[in-house]
Backbone as a printed PyTorch tensor [residue, N CA C, xyz], in Angstrom:
tensor([[[ -27.2280,   -1.9880, -105.4450],
         [ -25.9240,   -2.5940, -105.3440],
         [ -25.6260,   -3.3750, -106.6090]],

        [[ -24.5060,   -3.1030, -107.2690],
         [ -24.2090,   -3.8370, -108.4950],
         [ -24.0500,   -5.3280, -108.2520]],

        [[ -23.5900,   -5.7080, -107.0870],
         [ -23.3670,   -7.1240, -106.8270],
         [ -24.6720,   -7.9030, -106.7510]],

        [[ -25.8050,   -7.2340, -106.4790],
         [ -27.0760,   -7.9330, -106.3370],
         [ -27.5270,   -8.5520, -107.6600]],

        [[ -27.5420,   -7.7740, -108.7250],
         [ -27.9240,   -8.3080, -110.0320],
         [ -26.9540,   -9.3690, -110.5060]],

        [[ -25.6870,   -9.1470, -110.2480],
         [ -24.6670,  -10.1120, -110.6270],
         [ -24.8160,  -11.4090, -109.8300]],

        [[ -25.1530,  -11.2850, -108.5660],
         [ -25.3980,  -12.4650, -107.7380],
         [ -26.5880,  -13.2570, -108.2790]],

        [[ -27.6260,  -12.5550, -108.7140],
         [ -28.7870,  -13.2360, -109.2920],
         [ -28.3930,  -14.0320, -110.5330]],

        [[ -27.5850,  -13.4420, -111.4070],
         [ -27.1170,  -14.1610, -112.5970],
         [ -26.2510,  -15.3550, -112.2230]],

        [[ -25.3970,  -15.1750, -111.2200],
         [ -24.5040,  -16.2540, -110.8070],
         [ -25.2790,  -17.4210, -110.1960]],

        [[ -26.2740,  -17.1050, -109.3870],
         [ -27.1070,  -18.1600, -108.7920],
         [ -27.8800,  -18.8930, -109.8810]],

        [[ -28.3960,  -18.1500, -110.8400],
         [ -29.1460,  -18.7560, -111.9430],
         [ -28.2720,  -19.7300, -112.7250]],

        [[ -27.0140,  -19.3700, -112.9330],
         [ -26.1130,  -20.1980, -113.7340],
         [ -25.5130,  -21.3700, -112.9580]],

        [[ -25.5970,  -21.3520, -111.6270],
         [ -24.9290,  -22.3630, -110.8280],
         [ -25.9170,  -23.0100, -109.8570]],

        [[ -26.4920,  -24.1070, -110.2610],
         [ -27.5080,  -24.7790, -109.4330],
         [ -26.9510,  -25.3280, -108.1260]],

        [[ -25.6280,  -25.4250, -108.0280],
         [ -25.0260,  -25.9040, -106.7830],
         [ -25.2370,  -24.8870, -105.6600]],

        [[ -25.5360,  -23.6380, -105.9960],
         [ -25.8330,  -22.6110, -104.9890],
         [ -27.2900,  -22.6530, -104.5410]],

        [[ -28.1230,  -23.3670, -105.2530],
         [ -29.5610,  -23.3340, -104.9710],
         [ -29.9020,  -24.0650, -103.6800]],

        [[ -30.8810,  -23.5430, -102.9930],
         [ -31.4840,  -24.2000, -101.8350],
         [ -32.9820,  -24.2210, -102.1210]],

        [[ -33.4790,  -25.3560, -102.5520],
         [ -34.8440,  -25.3860, -103.0760],
         [ -34.7830,  -24.9430, -104.5250]],

        [[ -35.5070,  -23.9070, -104.8580],
         [ -35.4860,  -23.3750, -106.2130],
         [ -34.6940,  -22.0790, -106.2930]],

        [[ -34.6470,  -21.5490, -107.4900],
         [ -33.9180,  -20.3070, -107.7420],
         [ -34.5050,  -19.1510, -106.9310]],

        [[ -35.8080,  -18.9800, -106.9840],
         [ -36.4680,  -17.8910, -106.2610],
         [ -36.2920,  -18.0000, -104.7560]],

        [[ -36.4080,  -19.2070, -104.2370],
         [ -36.2250,  -19.4300, -102.8060],
         [ -34.8070,  -19.0690, -102.3840]],

        [[ -33.8430,  -19.4550, -103.1900],
         [ -32.4480,  -19.1550, -102.8880],
         [ -32.2160,  -17.6530, -102.8000]],

        [[ -32.6910,  -16.9170, -103.8030],
         [ -32.5110,  -15.4600, -103.7970],
         [ -33.2410,  -14.8080, -102.6310]],

        [[ -34.4370,  -15.2900, -102.3370],
         [ -35.1990,  -14.7240, -101.2210],
         [ -34.4670,  -14.9360,  -99.8990]],

        [[ -33.8860,  -16.1040,  -99.7040],
         [ -33.1750,  -16.3840,  -98.4560],
         [ -31.8750,  -15.5810,  -98.3550]],

        [[ -31.1670,  -15.4210,  -99.4670],
         [ -29.9460,  -14.6060,  -99.4520],
         [ -30.3020,  -13.1530,  -99.1510]],

        [[ -31.3630,  -12.6480,  -99.8000],
         [ -31.8160,  -11.2760,  -99.5380],
         [ -32.2910,  -11.1190,  -98.0940]],

        [[ -32.9430,  -12.1510,  -97.5750],
         [ -33.3730,  -12.1020,  -96.1720],
         [ -32.1560,  -12.0480,  -95.2540]],

        [[ -31.0990,  -12.7570,  -95.6110],
         [ -29.8690,  -12.7280,  -94.8190],
         [ -29.3040,  -11.3220,  -94.7230]],

        [[ -29.2350,  -10.6090,  -95.8430],
         [ -28.7050,   -9.2530,  -95.8040],
         [ -29.6640,   -8.3220,  -95.0840]],

        [[ -30.9750,   -8.5180,  -95.2720],
         [ -31.9700,   -7.6770,  -94.5860],
         [ -31.9300,   -7.8420,  -93.0750]],

        [[ -31.8510,   -9.0830,  -92.6260],
         [ -31.7580,   -9.3430,  -91.1850],
         [ -30.4540,   -8.7650,  -90.6440]],

        [[ -29.3800,   -8.8750,  -91.4210],
         [ -28.1030,   -8.3000,  -91.0050],
         [ -28.1720,   -6.7900,  -90.8430]],

        [[ -28.8370,   -6.0970,  -91.7710],
         [ -28.9780,   -4.6470,  -91.6840],
         [ -29.7700,   -4.2570,  -90.4440]],

        [[ -30.8780,   -4.9480,  -90.2080],
         [ -31.6970,   -4.6540,  -89.0260],
         [ -30.9060,   -4.9330,  -87.7470]],

        [[ -30.2190,   -6.0650,  -87.6980],
         [ -29.4300,   -6.4020,  -86.5040],
         [ -28.3070,   -5.3970,  -86.2990]],

        [[ -27.6260,   -5.0310,  -87.3680],
         [ -26.5180,   -4.0880,  -87.2540],
         [ -26.9560,   -2.7110,  -86.7790]],

        [[ -28.0900,   -2.2520,  -87.2590],
         [ -28.5460,   -0.9230,  -86.8510],
         [ -29.2480,   -0.9510,  -85.4940]],

        [[ -29.6760,   -2.1210,  -85.0510],
         [ -30.3980,   -2.2250,  -83.7770],
         [ -29.4900,   -2.4980,  -82.5870]],

        [[ -28.4180,   -3.2340,  -82.8150],
         [ -27.5200,   -3.5980,  -81.7220],
         [ -26.4590,   -2.5220,  -81.5610]],

        [[ -26.4230,   -1.8840,  -80.4140],
         [ -25.5670,   -0.7160,  -80.2230],
         [ -24.1850,   -1.0480,  -79.6970]],

        [[ -23.9880,   -2.1820,  -79.1080],
         [ -22.6850,   -2.5340,  -78.5610],
         [ -21.9570,   -3.4640,  -79.5220]],

        [[ -20.7060,   -3.6790,  -79.2550],
         [ -19.9340,   -4.6010,  -80.0710],
         [ -18.7670,   -3.9170,  -80.7400]],

        [[ -17.9580,   -4.7190,  -81.3890],
         [ -16.7240,   -4.2390,  -81.9880],
         [ -16.9810,   -3.2060,  -83.0890]],

        [[ -17.9100,   -3.4880,  -83.9970],
         [ -18.1420,   -2.5730,  -85.1150],
         [ -18.7050,   -1.2320,  -84.6720]],

        [[ -19.3400,   -1.1950,  -83.5150],
         [ -19.8890,    0.0690,  -83.0180],
         [ -18.7730,    1.0300,  -82.6250]],

        [[ -17.6390,    0.5020,  -82.2340],
         [ -16.5510,    1.3300,  -81.7240],
         [ -15.6130,    1.8460,  -82.8180]],

        [[ -15.6110,    1.2260,  -83.9860],
         [ -14.6400,    1.6530,  -84.9990],
         [ -15.1370,    2.8800,  -85.7510]],

        [[ -14.1950,    3.6350,  -86.2870],
         [ -14.5110,    4.9030,  -86.9450],
         [ -15.0640,    4.6670,  -88.3470]],

        [[ -15.7020,    5.6870,  -88.8730],
         [ -16.3870,    5.6120,  -90.1570],
         [ -15.5060,    5.1120,  -91.3080]],

        [[ -14.2850,    5.6460,  -91.5250],
         [ -13.4780,    5.1360,  -92.6440],
         [ -13.1720,    3.6420,  -92.5230]],

        [[ -12.9020,    3.1860,  -91.3180],
         [ -12.6340,    1.7620,  -91.1160],
         [ -13.8900,    0.9370,  -91.3540]],

        [[ -15.0330,    1.4700,  -90.9800],
         [ -16.2940,    0.7680,  -91.1970],
         [ -16.6170,    0.6580,  -92.6880]],

        [[ -16.3020,    1.6940,  -93.4410],
         [ -16.4620,    1.6310,  -94.8960],
         [ -15.5770,    0.5140,  -95.4480]],

        [[ -14.3540,    0.4120,  -94.9370],
         [ -13.4550,   -0.6610,  -95.3740],
         [ -14.0300,   -2.0400,  -95.0480]],

        [[ -14.6640,   -2.1840,  -93.8850],
         [ -15.2760,   -3.4630,  -93.5210],
         [ -16.3600,   -3.8270,  -94.5310]],

        [[ -17.1960,   -2.8490,  -94.9110],
         [ -18.2640,   -3.1080,  -95.8850],
         [ -17.6650,   -3.5140,  -97.2330]],

        [[ -16.6550,   -2.7910,  -97.6760],
         [ -16.0120,   -3.1210,  -98.9610],
         [ -15.3380,   -4.4910,  -98.8710]],

        [[ -14.6940,   -4.7950,  -97.7380],
         [ -14.0700,   -6.1160,  -97.5650],
         [ -15.1120,   -7.2300,  -97.6320]],

        [[ -16.2780,   -6.9930,  -97.0530],
         [ -17.3350,   -8.0060,  -97.1150],
         [ -17.8090,   -8.2110,  -98.5570]],

        [[ -17.8260,   -7.1300,  -99.3460],
         [ -18.1840,   -7.2770, -100.7610],
         [ -17.1120,   -8.0620, -101.5120]],

        [[ -15.8480,   -7.8410, -101.1640],
         [ -14.7500,   -8.5890, -101.7670],
         [ -14.8540,  -10.0630, -101.3750]],

        [[ -15.1320,  -10.3320, -100.1100],
         [ -15.2980,  -11.7170,  -99.6470],
         [ -16.4720,  -12.3740, -100.3460]],

        [[ -17.5520,  -11.6240, -100.5640],
         [ -18.7070,  -12.1400, -101.2910],
         [ -18.2960,  -12.5340, -102.7130]],

        [[ -17.5250,  -11.6720, -103.3790],
         [ -17.0590,  -11.9770, -104.7400],
         [ -16.1750,  -13.2240, -104.7320]],

        [[ -15.2690,  -13.3170, -103.7560],
         [ -14.3970,  -14.4910, -103.6590],
         [ -15.2030,  -15.7690, -103.4510]],

        [[ -16.2300,  -15.6830, -102.6090],
         [ -17.0640,  -16.8620, -102.3500],
         [ -17.7910,  -17.3040, -103.6130]],

        [[ -18.3530,  -16.3570, -104.3450],
         [ -19.0680,  -16.7180, -105.5730],
         [ -18.0990,  -17.3230, -106.5960]],

        [[ -16.9030,  -16.7680, -106.6750],
         [ -15.9350,  -17.2570, -107.6590],
         [ -15.3300,  -18.6100, -107.2930]],

        [[ -14.9910,  -18.8080, -106.0180],
         [ -14.1950,  -19.9790, -105.6520],
         [ -14.8840,  -20.9920, -104.7400]],

        [[ -15.9220,  -20.5990, -104.0320],
         [ -16.6020,  -21.5200, -103.1290],
         [ -18.1020,  -21.2070, -103.1190]],

        [[ -18.7730,  -21.4030, -104.2470],
         [ -20.1780,  -21.0030, -104.3670],
         [ -21.1250,  -21.9540, -103.6170]],

        [[ -21.3250,  -21.6800, -102.3460],
         [ -22.2000,  -22.5000, -101.5040],
         [ -23.2840,  -21.6170, -100.8910]],

        [[ -24.4860,  -22.1410, -100.8530],
         [ -25.6430,  -21.4000, -100.3470],
         [ -25.4310,  -20.9120,  -98.9190]],

        [[ -25.0460,  -21.8130,  -98.0230],
         [ -24.8780,  -21.4470,  -96.6140],
         [ -23.8260,  -20.3640,  -96.4250]],

        [[ -22.7390,  -20.4720,  -97.1600],
         [ -21.6820,  -19.4670,  -97.0740],
         [ -22.1920,  -18.1060,  -97.5550]],

        [[ -22.9600,  -18.0940,  -98.6410],
         [ -23.5150,  -16.8380,  -99.1460],
         [ -24.4770,  -16.2000,  -98.1460]],

        [[ -25.2510,  -17.0200,  -97.4500],
         [ -26.1560,  -16.4830,  -96.4200],
         [ -25.3370,  -15.7990,  -95.3200]],

        [[ -24.3100,  -16.4690,  -94.8390],
         [ -23.4870,  -15.9190,  -93.7580],
         [ -22.7860,  -14.6400,  -94.2040]],

        [[ -22.1730,  -14.6610,  -95.3770],
         [ -21.4590,  -13.4850,  -95.8770],
         [ -22.4170,  -12.3130,  -96.0680]],

        [[ -23.5850,  -12.5700,  -96.6380],
         [ -24.5430,  -11.4840,  -96.8580],
         [ -25.1240,  -10.9660,  -95.5510]],

        [[ -25.2960,  -11.8390,  -94.5610],
         [ -25.7200,  -11.3700,  -93.2440],
         [ -24.6610,  -10.4350,  -92.6520]],

        [[ -23.3930,  -10.8520,  -92.7130],
         [ -22.3120,  -10.0230,  -92.1670],
         [ -22.1640,   -8.7100,  -92.9390]],

        [[ -22.3480,   -8.7530,  -94.2530],
         [ -22.3300,   -7.5360,  -95.0580],
         [ -23.4560,   -6.6000,  -94.6180]],

        [[ -24.6450,   -7.1500,  -94.4610],
         [ -25.7800,   -6.3520,  -93.9990],
         [ -25.5430,   -5.7910,  -92.6050]],

        [[ -24.9520,   -6.5850,  -91.7320],
         [ -24.6700,   -6.1320,  -90.3710],
         [ -23.7310,   -4.9270,  -90.3950]],

        [[ -22.6650,   -5.0260,  -91.2030],
         [ -21.7170,   -3.9140,  -91.3200],
         [ -22.4030,   -2.6850,  -91.9250]],

        [[ -23.2620,   -2.8970,  -92.9140],
         [ -24.0030,   -1.7730,  -93.5080],
         [ -24.9510,   -1.1530,  -92.4910]],

        [[ -25.5400,   -1.9860,  -91.6470],
         [ -26.4240,   -1.4830,  -90.5940],
         [ -25.6800,   -0.6400,  -89.5760]],

        [[ -24.4090,   -0.9170,  -89.3700],
         [ -23.5700,   -0.0890,  -88.4870],
         [ -23.1100,    1.1820,  -89.1990]],

        [[ -22.8740,    1.0730,  -90.5020],
         [ -22.3460,    2.1960,  -91.2690],
         [ -23.3850,    3.3100,  -91.4760]],

        [[ -24.5850,    2.9630,  -91.8530],
         [ -25.5900,    3.9710,  -92.2110],
         [ -25.8750,    4.9870,  -91.1130]],

        [[ -26.0990,    4.5980,  -89.8560],
         [ -26.3360,    5.6020,  -88.8160],
         [ -25.1250,    6.5060,  -88.5640]],

        [[ -23.9140,    5.9270,  -88.6350],
         [ -22.7120,    6.7510,  -88.4270],
         [ -22.5560,    7.7630,  -89.5540]],

        [[ -22.8420,    7.3370,  -90.7490],
         [ -22.7680,    8.2250,  -91.9140],
         [ -23.7830,    9.3600,  -91.7710]],

        [[ -25.0050,    9.0140,  -91.3930],
         [ -26.0350,   10.0340,  -91.1810],
         [ -25.6780,   10.9990,  -90.0660]],

        [[ -25.1130,   10.4810,  -88.9890],
         [ -24.7090,   11.3340,  -87.8630],
         [ -23.5790,   12.2770,  -88.2700]],

        [[ -22.6530,   11.7900,  -89.0930],
         [ -21.5570,   12.6400,  -89.5580],
         [ -22.0820,   13.7880,  -90.4100]],

        [[ -22.9710,   13.4800,  -91.3330],
         [ -23.5460,   14.5220,  -92.1860],
         [ -24.2910,   15.5410,  -91.3380]],

        [[ -25.0700,   15.0670,  -90.3910],
         [ -25.8350,   15.9660,  -89.5180],
         [ -24.9090,   16.8460,  -88.6820]],

        [[ -23.7890,   16.2930,  -88.2470],
         [ -22.8600,   17.0240,  -87.3930],
         [ -22.0650,   18.0820,  -88.1550]],

        [[ -21.6520,   17.8000,  -89.4060],
         [ -20.7470,   18.7270,  -90.0830],
         [ -21.4380,   19.7170,  -91.0200]],

        [[ -22.6830,   19.4260,  -91.4000],
         [ -23.3850,   20.3260,  -92.3270],
         [ -24.2310,   21.3040,  -91.5090]],

        [[ -24.1280,   22.6030,  -91.8230],
         [ -24.9580,   23.5780,  -91.1130],
         [ -26.4530,   23.2570,  -91.2950]],

        [[ -27.2220,   23.5250,  -90.2490],
         [ -28.6380,   23.1520,  -90.2290],
         [ -29.4200,   23.7010,  -91.4160]],

        [[ -29.1050,   24.9290,  -91.8330],
         [ -29.8560,   25.5420,  -92.9240],
         [ -29.5560,   24.8970,  -94.2880]],

        [[ -28.4750,   24.1080,  -94.3810],
         [ -28.1210,   23.4340,  -95.6350],
         [ -28.3160,   21.9180,  -95.5720]],

        [[ -28.7600,   21.4260,  -94.4430],
         [ -28.8350,   19.9870,  -94.2280],
         [ -29.7550,   19.2970,  -95.2330]],

        [[ -30.9180,   19.8490,  -95.4820],
         [ -31.8610,   19.2290,  -96.4070],
         [ -31.2800,   19.1700,  -97.8160]],

        [[ -30.6550,   20.2400,  -98.2440],
         [ -30.0640,   20.2900,  -99.5840],
         [ -28.9410,   19.2800,  -99.7190]],

        [[ -28.0450,   19.2390,  -98.7460],
         [ -26.9130,   18.3160,  -98.8010],
         [ -27.4030,   16.8670,  -98.7310]],

        [[ -28.3470,   16.5830,  -97.8580],
         [ -28.8870,   15.2220,  -97.7510],
         [ -29.5420,   14.8040,  -99.0710]],

        [[ -30.2630,   15.7080,  -99.6910],
         [ -30.8840,   15.4100, -100.9840],
         [ -29.8470,   15.1590, -102.0610]],

        [[ -28.7890,   15.9550, -102.0650],
         [ -27.7160,   15.7910, -103.0420],
         [ -26.9920,   14.4550, -102.8440]],

        [[ -26.6970,   14.1120, -101.6030],
         [ -26.0430,   12.8260, -101.3210],
         [ -26.9530,   11.6590, -101.7200]],

        [[ -28.2370,   11.7900, -101.4390],
         [ -29.1910,   10.7560, -101.8440],
         [ -29.2570,   10.6040, -103.3540]],

        [[ -29.1610,   11.7250, -104.0600],
         [ -29.1550,   11.6840, -105.5240],
         [ -27.9240,   10.9540, -106.0450]],

        [[ -26.7480,   11.2460, -105.4640],
         [ -25.5340,   10.5460, -105.8790],
         [ -25.6410,    9.0430, -105.6300]],

        [[ -26.2380,    8.6620, -104.5030],
         [ -26.4320,    7.2450, -104.2050],
         [ -27.3660,    6.6030, -105.2240]],

        [[ -28.4250,    7.3190, -105.5790],
         [ -29.4040,    6.7840, -106.5310],
         [ -28.8190,    6.6900, -107.9460]],

        [[ -27.8550,    7.5170, -108.2660],
         [ -27.1940,    7.4510, -109.5720],
         [ -26.1630,    6.3220, -109.5670]],

        [[ -25.4810,    6.1380, -108.4540],
         [ -24.4080,    5.1520, -108.3700],
         [ -24.8650,    3.7210, -108.5460]],

        [[ -26.0020,    3.3820, -107.9890],
         [ -26.4870,    1.9940, -108.0600],
         [ -26.7750,    1.5880, -109.5060]],

        [[ -27.6010,    2.3480, -110.2530],
         [ -27.8330,    1.9330, -111.6430],
         [ -26.5740,    1.9760, -112.5070]],

        [[ -25.6790,    2.9160, -112.2140],
         [ -24.4320,    2.9940, -112.9670],
         [ -23.6030,    1.7250, -112.7450]],

        [[ -23.5140,    1.2800, -111.5000],
         [ -22.8140,    0.0330, -111.2070],
         [ -23.4860,   -1.1560, -111.8660]],

        [[ -24.8100,   -1.1590, -111.8800],
         [ -25.5600,   -2.2350, -112.5430],
         [ -25.2220,   -2.2710, -114.0250]],

        [[ -25.2340,   -1.1050, -114.6670],
         [ -24.9450,   -1.0430, -116.1040],
         [ -23.5300,   -1.5540, -116.3840]],

        [[ -22.5680,   -1.1060, -115.5970],
         [ -21.1760,   -1.5010, -115.8450],
         [ -20.9840,   -2.9960, -115.6180]],

        [[ -21.3240,   -3.4800, -114.4170],
         [ -21.0040,   -4.8650, -114.0910],
         [ -21.9430,   -5.8760, -114.7470]],

        [[ -23.2160,   -5.5470, -114.8690],
         [ -24.1030,   -6.4560, -115.5910],
         [ -23.8080,   -6.4080, -117.0890]],

        [[ -23.3700,   -5.2460, -117.5730],
         [ -22.9420,   -5.1660, -118.9690],
         [ -21.7500,   -6.0680, -119.2330]],

        [[ -20.7740,   -6.0370, -118.3350],
         [ -19.6110,   -6.9270, -118.4580],
         [ -20.0630,   -8.3830, -118.4130]],

        [[ -20.9850,   -8.6960, -117.4920],
         [ -21.4710,  -10.0790, -117.3610],
         [ -22.1940,  -10.5360, -118.6270]],

        [[ -22.9740,   -9.6580, -119.2260],
         [ -23.7280,  -10.0460, -120.4230],
         [ -22.8560,  -10.0850, -121.6710]],

        [[ -21.8720,   -9.2260, -121.7520],
         [ -20.9940,   -9.2100, -122.9260],
         [ -19.9350,  -10.3060, -122.8290]],

        [[ -19.3380,  -10.4650, -121.6560],
         [ -18.2560,  -11.4320, -121.4800],
         [ -18.7360,  -12.6180, -120.6520]],

        [[ -18.6950,  -12.4770, -119.3120],
         [ -19.1640,  -13.5430, -118.4320],
         [ -19.3380,  -12.9910, -117.0200]],

        [[ -20.0970,  -13.7120, -116.2100],
         [ -20.2690,  -13.2880, -114.8180],
         [ -18.9410,  -13.3870, -114.0660]],

        [[ -18.1130,  -14.3430, -114.4350],
         [ -16.8160,  -14.5010, -113.7790],
         [ -15.9600,  -13.2500, -113.9580]],

        [[ -15.9100,  -12.7250, -115.1700],
         [ -15.1200,  -11.5090, -115.4240],
         [ -15.7100,  -10.3360, -114.6510]],

        [[ -17.0330,  -10.2550, -114.5840],
         [ -17.6750,   -9.1710, -113.8300],
         [ -17.3420,   -9.2730, -112.3430]],

        [[ -17.3500,  -10.4990, -111.7890],
         [ -16.9870,  -10.6720, -110.3730],
         [ -15.5320,  -10.2960, -110.1360]],

        [[ -14.6630,  -10.6350, -111.0840],
         [ -13.2620,  -10.2170, -110.9580],
         [ -13.1500,   -8.6920, -111.0060]],

        [[ -14.0160,   -8.0450, -111.7860],
         [ -14.0390,   -6.5840, -111.8160],
         [ -14.4280,   -6.0060, -110.4680]],

        [[ -15.4550,   -6.5710, -109.8460],
         [ -15.8670,   -6.1180, -108.5110],
         [ -14.7510,   -6.3890, -107.5050]],

        [[ -14.1450,   -7.5460, -107.6130],
         [ -13.0370,   -7.9090, -106.7260],
         [ -11.8870,   -6.9110, -106.8730]],

        [[ -11.4990,   -6.6180, -108.1050],
         [ -10.4130,   -5.6750, -108.3460],
         [ -10.7450,   -4.2790, -107.8530]],

        [[ -11.9550,   -3.8160, -108.1200],
         [ -12.3740,   -2.4950, -107.6520],
         [ -12.3640,   -2.4300, -106.1300]],

        [[ -12.8370,   -3.4820, -105.4840],
         [ -12.8360,   -3.5250, -104.0210],
         [ -11.4350,   -3.4660, -103.4430]],

        [[ -10.5190,   -4.2210, -104.0310],
         [  -9.1280,   -4.2210, -103.5500],
         [  -8.4990,   -2.8400, -103.7470]],

        [[  -8.7680,   -2.2140, -104.8880],
         [  -8.2370,   -0.8610, -105.1400],
         [  -8.7970,    0.1260, -104.1170]],

        [[ -10.1090,    0.0610, -103.8590],
         [ -10.7220,    0.9790, -102.8920],
         [ -10.1660,    0.7820, -101.4870]],

        [[  -9.9960,   -0.4640, -101.0820],
         [  -9.4350,   -0.7360,  -99.7520],
         [  -7.9930,   -0.2440,  -99.6750]],

        [[  -7.2060,   -0.5250, -100.7010],
         [  -5.8190,   -0.0720, -100.7150],
         [  -5.7110,    1.4420, -100.6540]],

        [[  -6.5220,    2.1290, -101.4400],
         [  -6.5160,    3.5930, -101.4290],
         [  -6.9330,    4.1280, -100.0600]],

        [[  -7.9580,    3.5180,  -99.4870],
         [  -8.4510,    3.9580,  -98.1870],
         [  -7.4110,    3.7550,  -97.0960]],

        [[  -6.7660,    2.6090,  -97.0830],
         [  -5.7330,    2.3320,  -96.0780],
         [  -4.5690,    3.3080,  -96.2420]],

        [[  -4.1620,    3.5570,  -97.4820],
         [  -3.0780,    4.5020,  -97.7430],
         [  -3.4610,    5.9000,  -97.2490]],

        [[  -4.6790,    6.3210,  -97.5220],
         [  -5.1540,    7.6360,  -97.0790],
         [  -5.2390,    7.7090,  -95.5610]],

        [[  -5.7290,    6.6450,  -94.9380],
         [  -5.8350,    6.6340,  -93.4750],
         [  -4.4480,    6.6940,  -92.8340]],

        [[  -3.4620,    5.9920,  -93.4050],
         [  -2.1040,    6.0370,  -92.8690],
         [  -1.5010,    7.4150,  -93.0280]],

        [[  -1.7290,    8.0400,  -94.1810],
         [  -1.2010,    9.3820,  -94.4120],
         [  -1.8340,   10.3700,  -93.4450]],

        [[  -3.1360,   10.2430,  -93.2100],
         [  -3.8350,   11.1180,  -92.2660],
         [  -3.3460,   10.8870,  -90.8460]],

        [[  -3.0930,    9.6270,  -90.4870],
         [  -2.6290,    9.3090,  -89.1360],
         [  -1.2360,    9.8720,  -88.8730]],

        [[  -0.3790,    9.8960,  -89.8850],
         [   0.9770,   10.4070,  -89.6830],
         [   1.0120,   11.9290,  -89.6340]],

        [[   0.0350,   12.5970,  -90.2550],
         [   0.0080,   14.0720,  -90.2040],
         [  -0.6680,   14.6030,  -88.9670]],

        [[  -1.4430,   13.7810,  -88.2770],
         [  -2.1310,   14.2400,  -87.0490],
         [  -1.3060,   14.0200,  -85.8200]]])
């Protein structure tokens, strides 16, 4: 996740986000997202379980936007823990639905190939995001990089909502 490296730089630069030391702060924030992922994938009932995949993707992107807003305008440790837990929870709901969709629509004889290809795209995307946003942070500032993530998130949500509305009107 590009926001992870950027979050590490932001925490390092802003001691007001620290809880204990720098390492402890990062470990607790990472634990928040990890616990959220486990809780999200383990708990089968609830509001997020009922919403469809495109809307769930929007929830994950919105949580990333909220994370960027928190780092930019209200950088507090407790808030970051809560936001990262909720982000992890939404991701924990998203991953099984995504896997089920791929399994349902891809013919069995091509499933391994398609799953491998999708995994490759995911593995390429993370370092690419790191290079872009950490590059911006190192060349300019972490603030500009967070605004980049914020802008990209808003564009993705807007495009997704527009596409979902267009699809809803044609069905």
